[in-house]
C-alpha positions as CSV (number, residue, x, y, z in Angstrom):
1,M,1.5,7.5,-24.1
2,A,-1.7,6.7,-22.2
3,T,-1.8,3.6,-20.1
4,T,-4.4,1.0,-19.0
5,V,-6.3,0.3,-15.8
6,G,-4.3,-2.9,-15.4
7,E,-0.9,-1.1,-15.4
8,I,-2.2,1.4,-12.8
9,V,-3.5,-1.5,-10.7
10,K,0.0,-3.1,-10.8
11,V,1.4,0.1,-9.2
12,L,-1.3,0.3,-6.6
13,K,-0.9,-3.4,-5.6
14,A,2.9,-2.9,-5.3
15,W,2.3,0.0,-2.8
16,A,-0.6,-1.7,-0.9
17,P,-0.5,-5.5,-1.5
18,L,-3.9,-7.1,-1.3
19,S,-2.4,-9.6,1.1
20,L,-2.6,-6.9,3.8
21,K,-6.4,-6.6,3.7
22,E,-8.5,-7.6,6.6
23,S,-10.6,-10.8,6.1
24,W,-13.9,-8.9,5.9
25,D,-12.6,-6.3,3.5
26,N,-13.2,-6.1,-0.3
27,P,-10.4,-4.0,-2.0
28,G,-9.2,-4.5,-5.6
29,L,-10.6,-3.7,-9.1
30,L,-14.3,-3.7,-8.4
31,I,-15.7,-2.2,-11.5
32,G,-14.3,-2.2,-15.1
33,S,-11.7,-4.0,-17.0
34,P,-7.9,-4.0,-16.7
35,D,-7.7,-3.5,-20.5
36,E,-9.5,-0.2,-20.5
37,P,-7.3,2.8,-21.5
38,V,-6.7,5.6,-19.0
39,D,-5.4,9.1,-19.5
40,K,-7.6,10.8,-16.8
41,L,-7.5,9.5,-13.3
42,M,-9.2,10.7,-10.1
43,V,-8.6,9.7,-6.4
44,T,-11.2,9.9,-3.7
45,L,-12.1,8.7,-0.3
46,D,-15.6,7.5,-1.2
47,V,-17.3,6.9,-4.5
48,M,-20.7,8.7,-4.3
49,M,-23.1,9.9,-6.9
50,G,-21.5,13.3,-7.0
51,T,-18.1,11.6,-7.6
52,V,-19.5,9.6,-10.6
53,D,-21.3,12.6,-12.1
54,Y,-18.1,14.7,-11.9
55,A,-16.1,11.9,-13.5
56,I,-18.6,11.6,-16.4
57,E,-18.6,15.3,-17.0
58,H,-14.8,15.6,-17.0
59,G,-14.0,12.5,-19.0
60,I,-12.3,10.6,-16.2
61,Q,-11.8,6.9,-17.0
62,M,-10.6,5.5,-13.7
63,I,-11.4,6.3,-10.1
64,V,-9.2,5.1,-7.2
65,S,-11.0,5.1,-3.9
66,H,-10.1,4.3,-0.3
67,H,-13.5,2.9,0.7
68,P,-14.7,0.0,-1.5
69,V,-17.4,1.0,-3.9
70,I,-18.8,-2.5,-3.5
71,F,-18.4,-3.8,0.0
72,D,-20.9,-6.6,0.7
73,G,-21.8,-9.2,-1.9
74,L,-24.3,-8.0,-4.4
75,K,-27.5,-10.1,-4.6
76,S,-29.3,-7.8,-7.0
77,L,-28.4,-4.8,-9.3
78,R,-31.5,-2.6,-9.5
79,T,-31.3,0.8,-11.1
80,D,-34.1,2.1,-8.9
81,T,-31.7,2.2,-6.0
82,Y,-28.9,4.8,-5.3
83,S,-26.1,2.2,-5.6
84,G,-27.7,0.6,-8.6
85,R,-27.9,3.9,-10.5
86,M,-24.4,4.7,-9.6
87,Y,-23.0,1.3,-10.9
88,Q,-25.1,1.7,-14.0
89,K,-23.5,5.1,-14.8
90,L,-20.0,3.8,-14.1
91,L,-20.5,0.8,-16.5
92,A,-22.3,2.8,-19.2
93,H,-19.4,5.3,-19.3
94,H,-16.6,2.7,-19.0
95,I,-15.3,4.2,-15.7
96,S,-13.2,1.7,-13.8
97,V,-13.0,1.8,-10.0
98,Y,-10.2,0.4,-7.9
99,S,-10.4,0.5,-4.1
100,A,-7.5,0.2,-1.6
101,H,-8.9,0.0,1.9
102,T,-7.4,-1.8,4.9
103,N,-4.4,-2.9,2.7
104,L,-3.7,0.9,2.4
105,D,-4.2,1.4,6.1
106,S,-1.4,-1.1,6.9
107,A,0.9,-0.4,3.9
108,D,4.2,1.6,4.3
109,G,3.5,5.1,3.1
110,G,-0.3,4.5,3.4
111,V,-3.1,6.2,5.4
112,N,-1.3,6.3,8.8
113,D,2.1,7.3,7.5
114,V,0.6,10.2,5.7
115,L,-1.4,11.3,8.8
116,A,1.8,11.0,10.9
117,R,3.7,13.2,8.5
118,L,0.9,15.8,8.5
119,L,1.2,16.0,12.3
120,G,5.0,16.3,12.1
121,L,5.6,13.1,14.1
122,T,9.1,11.6,14.2
123,D,10.7,8.4,15.4
124,L,7.7,6.5,14.1
125,K,6.7,2.9,15.1
126,G,3.8,0.8,14.2
127,L,0.8,0.4,16.6
128,V,-1.2,-2.7,15.6
129,P,0.6,-5.8,14.1
130,V,-1.1,-6.9,10.9
131,A,1.2,-9.1,8.9
132,E,4.8,-10.0,8.2
133,D,6.4,-9.9,4.7
134,K,8.0,-13.4,4.8
135,L,11.5,-13.8,3.5
136,Y,12.7,-16.2,0.8
137,K,16.1,-17.1,-0.5
138,I,16.5,-17.3,-4.3
139,A,19.5,-19.1,-5.7
140,V,20.1,-19.1,-9.4
141,Y,22.8,-20.8,-11.5
142,V,24.1,-18.6,-14.3
143,P,27.1,-18.6,-16.7
144,E,29.9,-16.4,-15.5
145,S,29.4,-14.1,-18.4
146,H,26.0,-13.1,-17.2
147,G,26.5,-13.1,-13.5
148,D,26.5,-9.3,-13.1
149,A,23.4,-8.9,-15.3
150,V,21.4,-11.3,-13.2
151,R,22.6,-9.8,-9.9
152,Q,21.6,-6.4,-11.1
153,A,18.2,-7.6,-12.3
154,L,17.6,-9.2,-8.9
155,A,18.6,-6.0,-7.1
156,D,16.4,-3.8,-9.4
157,A,13.4,-6.0,-8.7
158,G,13.7,-5.4,-4.9
159,A,15.8,-8.4,-3.8
160,G,18.9,-8.2,-1.7
161,Y,17.9,-5.8,1.1
162,I,19.2,-6.5,4.6
163,G,18.4,-3.7,6.9
164,N,19.8,-0.5,5.4
165,Y,22.0,-2.4,3.0
166,S,21.0,-3.1,-0.6
167,D,22.4,-5.2,-3.5
168,C,23.3,-7.9,-1.0
169,S,24.1,-11.3,-2.6
170,F,26.5,-14.2,-2.4
171,T,28.3,-15.9,-5.4
172,A,30.0,-19.2,-5.5
173,K,31.7,-20.6,-8.6
174,G,31.2,-24.1,-9.9
175,E,30.6,-26.3,-12.9
176,G,27.2,-26.7,-14.5
177,R,26.3,-29.8,-16.6
178,F,23.3,-30.4,-19.0
179,K,22.3,-32.0,-22.2
180,A,20.0,-30.3,-24.7
181,H,17.4,-32.4,-26.5
182,E,15.6,-31.9,-29.8
183,G,13.4,-28.9,-30.0
184,T,15.6,-26.8,-27.6
185,H,17.8,-23.8,-28.5
186,P,20.8,-24.0,-26.1
187,F,22.7,-20.8,-25.3
188,I,25.8,-23.0,-24.7
189,G,26.6,-26.4,-26.2
190,E,25.2,-28.7,-28.8
191,I,22.0,-30.7,-29.0
192,G,22.5,-34.3,-27.8
193,Q,25.8,-33.7,-26.1
194,V,26.5,-33.3,-22.4
195,E,27.9,-29.8,-21.9
196,K,30.1,-28.6,-19.0
197,T,30.5,-24.9,-18.4
198,A,31.7,-22.5,-15.7
199,E,28.8,-21.2,-13.8
200,E,28.0,-19.1,-10.7
201,R,25.5,-19.8,-8.0
202,V,24.0,-16.4,-7.2
203,E,21.9,-16.2,-4.1
204,T,20.1,-13.4,-2.3
205,I,17.0,-12.8,-0.2
206,V,13.7,-11.4,-1.3
207,P,10.4,-10.5,0.5
208,E,7.3,-12.5,-0.4
209,S,5.6,-9.3,-1.7
210,K,8.3,-9.0,-4.4
211,L,9.0,-12.6,-5.1
212,R,7.0,-12.9,-8.3
213,Q,8.5,-9.8,-9.9
214,T,12.0,-10.8,-8.8
215,V,11.7,-14.2,-10.4
216,Q,10.3,-12.6,-13.6
217,A,13.2,-10.1,-13.7
218,M,15.8,-12.9,-13.1
219,L,14.3,-15.0,-16.0
220,A,14.4,-12.0,-18.3
221,A,18.1,-11.3,-17.6
222,H,19.2,-15.0,-17.7
223,P,20.6,-16.2,-21.1
224,Y,19.4,-19.8,-20.7
225,E,16.2,-21.1,-22.2
226,E,15.5,-23.1,-19.0
227,P,17.3,-21.4,-16.1
228,A,17.8,-23.5,-13.0
229,Y,16.9,-21.8,-9.8
230,D,15.7,-22.6,-6.2
231,L,13.4,-20.8,-3.8
232,Y,13.7,-21.4,0.0
233,P,11.3,-20.1,2.6
234,L,13.3,-18.6,5.5
235,K,12.7,-18.4,9.3
236,N,14.3,-15.0,9.5
237,A,11.9,-12.3,10.6
238,G,10.5,-10.3,7.6
239,H,9.4,-6.7,7.5
240,P,6.4,-6.2,9.8
241,F,3.3,-4.4,8.4
242,M,1.5,-2.4,11.1
243,M,-1.8,-0.5,11.3
244,G,-1.5,2.9,13.1
245,R,1.6,4.8,14.1
246,V,3.2,6.1,17.3
247,G,5.6,9.0,17.1
248,T,7.2,11.9,18.9
249,W,5.3,15.2,18.9
250,P,7.5,18.1,17.7
251,T,7.6,19.9,21.1
252,P,6.4,18.6,24.5
253,E,3.3,20.7,25.4
254,P,-0.1,20.4,27.2
255,A,-2.6,18.2,25.5
256,M,-5.0,21.1,25.0
257,D,-2.4,22.9,22.8
258,V,-1.9,19.7,20.9
259,L,-5.6,19.2,20.3
260,K,-5.9,22.8,18.9
261,K,-3.1,22.1,16.5
262,I,-4.6,18.8,15.4
263,K,-7.9,20.5,14.8
264,G,-6.3,23.0,12.5
265,L,-4.2,20.5,10.7
266,L,-7.2,18.3,9.9
267,H,-9.4,21.4,9.0
268,R,-12.1,20.2,11.4
269,D,-15.0,22.4,12.4
270,A,-15.2,20.4,15.7
271,L,-12.9,18.0,17.5
272,S,-14.2,15.9,20.3
273,Y,-11.9,14.6,23.0
274,A,-11.7,13.1,26.4
275,G,-9.0,12.9,29.1
276,D,-6.8,15.2,31.1
277,T,-5.9,18.1,28.8
278,D,-3.2,19.4,31.2
279,V,-1.0,16.4,30.7
280,I,2.2,17.1,28.8
281,V,2.2,15.3,25.4
282,R,5.5,13.9,24.1
283,R,4.3,10.9,22.2
284,V,1.2,10.7,20.0
285,A,-0.5,7.5,18.7
286,L,-2.8,7.6,15.7
287,L,-4.9,5.3,13.6
288,G,-6.9,6.8,10.7
289,G,-10.5,5.8,10.4
290,G,-12.2,3.8,13.1
291,G,-9.6,2.8,15.7
292,A,-11.3,3.4,19.0
293,G,-10.7,-0.3,19.9
294,F,-7.0,0.3,20.4
295,I,-7.0,2.9,23.1
296,K,-5.2,0.7,25.7
297,L,-2.7,-0.4,23.0
298,A,-1.9,3.3,22.4
299,R,-1.4,3.9,26.1
300,D,0.8,0.8,26.4
301,A,2.9,2.1,23.4
302,G,3.8,5.2,25.5
303,A,1.5,7.7,24.0
304,Q,-0.1,10.5,26.1
305,L,-2.6,11.3,23.3
306,Y,-4.4,9.0,20.8
307,L,-5.9,10.4,17.6
308,T,-8.4,8.3,15.7
309,G,-12.1,8.5,14.5
310,D,-15.5,7.1,15.3
311,V,-15.0,7.4,19.1
312,K,-18.1,6.5,21.1
313,Y,-19.1,7.5,24.6
314,H,-17.8,4.3,26.3
315,D,-14.6,4.6,24.3
316,A,-14.1,8.0,25.8
317,Q,-14.8,6.5,29.2
318,E,-12.1,3.9,28.6
319,A,-9.6,6.5,27.6
320,I,-10.1,8.3,31.0
321,R,-9.7,5.0,32.8
322,Q,-6.5,4.3,30.9
323,G,-5.1,7.7,31.6
324,I,-4.7,8.8,28.0
325,V,-6.2,11.6,26.0
326,V,-8.3,10.4,23.1
327,A,-9.2,12.8,20.2
328,D,-11.8,12.0,17.6
329,G,-10.7,13.6,14.3
330,G,-13.5,11.9,12.5
331,H,-13.4,9.0,10.0
332,F,-13.2,11.4,7.1
333,G,-10.8,13.8,8.8
334,T,-8.2,11.2,9.7
335,E,-8.3,9.4,6.4
336,S,-8.8,12.1,3.8
337,P,-5.1,13.3,3.8
338,V,-4.1,10.2,2.0
339,V,-6.1,11.1,-1.1
340,A,-3.9,14.0,-2.2
341,D,-0.7,12.0,-1.4
342,L,-1.9,9.0,-3.4
343,C,-2.6,11.3,-6.4
344,R,0.9,12.8,-6.1
345,R,2.4,9.3,-6.0
346,L,0.4,8.2,-9.1
347,E,1.6,11.3,-10.9
348,Q,5.2,10.5,-10.0
349,A,4.7,6.9,-11.2
350,A,3.2,8.1,-14.4
351,E,6.3,10.3,-15.0
352,E,8.6,7.4,-14.3
353,Q,6.7,5.1,-16.7
354,Q,6.3,7.9,-19.3
355,W,2.5,7.6,-19.1
356,H,0.7,10.8,-20.4
357,I,-2.0,10.8,-17.8
358,T,-3.5,13.4,-15.4
359,C,-4.6,12.8,-11.8
360,E,-6.8,14.9,-9.7
361,T,-8.5,14.6,-6.3
362,D,-12.3,14.5,-6.1
363,P,-13.6,18.0,-5.6
364,T,-17.0,16.7,-4.5
365,S,-15.5,14.6,-1.6
366,K,-16.8,15.7,1.8
367,D,-17.5,14.4,5.3
368,M,-20.8,12.6,5.5
369,L,-21.3,14.1,9.0
370,H,-22.2,17.7,9.5
371,Y,-21.8,19.8,12.6
372,M,-24.0,22.7,13.9
């Protein structure tokens, strides 16, 4: 079966929650409706006129981009402008656009994890703290006959993870009391009578990012018409979301050799750099896109080389002062690897959900900057 824009958006939000976006950013469903059907999908870094024309020609109904197709607030929509004509075409052909930007930069498995995997880095750590996935405790009261079903529903929804352990919960037995009134349909007992029944208190922990889906799963598995449950915010440290990565380079070697390999892996015509290229590189820091403001942080994280994009003259000067090699792989070069990976993940999700859709990467996508 085909699916809808809204169903694909749910998957994308689960991978890269909008709560991870920077305050100035504008990710989300920016053009179209969640109710539109989708059987052809395309992923791109940027939505440009060539992207839109290709989508129209090939019957693509949804575009997923990294950079938001609408960034600043619109004050007019004129079709005698480049952007206005592009928006007009998208709307006229019912092509929806969803953008995942800084939320995908900070998400696990996002821009920076893909780039780190491409470089072969291991022992990865985050570079720039962004947010923490706060922890909650959920406690639900359930008849003993349905305890296992509710525990399984909680685990399947993503609750009950403590470190590398899953399906963690605690159960205490007790007695539940209630009286059903007119208009109710009690699972146990009679209307107008106080009922006593053997129940279990099942409790577990759940990250805030999965709280809503966990509660929904619990309610679906619970036999009661009105389940009793409690939610408690916890002081325990939650999972940290970080922008950028620091990892171990496959083999210690001079920075110049590392730079040559990075240039090849990113398929760059040119790779600008600054710093001592004779230094032996053991740890590499990276931040896809424009991350030149974190040169000192990369050095403090133990990296001998920092890969990012949009490096300016004085950024290079700062790298030399800090004693770290900085490499400018370009904004496009350091972010574009996520496009194919995102398409692959969407295809995998479609297979799991039994959606009959196709996903392709934008063949018109290219670096805006050219080199002579």
